[in-house]
C-alpha positions, 0 to 999 in steps of 0.5 A: 613155733613150740608150743609149751605146756608147764605142769607145775608152778613152783619155784622151778616151774615159775622158772621155766614158765617165764623162760618160755614166755619171753623166748619167741621160739615157744608159745607158753599155751598153758599152765597147770597147777593142783592149785590156784597159783599167784602168778608173777606179772610175766605169767598173768594172762595165762590160763591154769588148770588143775587138770594136767590129762585134760590140758594135755588133750585140749591145748595140745602141746608140741612140748610138755615141762613138768616141774611137778613132785617127782612121784607125778613125773612118770605119769605126766611123762608117759601120757605127754609121750603117748599124745 
């Protein structure tokens, strides 16, 4: 099973998170968003944190889905690859 962290819960991030939630090959280990979102019923039980770097270090995902604004992609992508 592949452990996934989804960063960003706008339309695209929610869509990706729900897809990982539904696929038995993946374990959605956490969600990252700058503010506290209202989660869809399928995502309601998942932890949401505002600190990407803390979530990455603590949850130790195998895969990171970056669905944030493009100005954070380089930082988040580099941190994920280093982890």
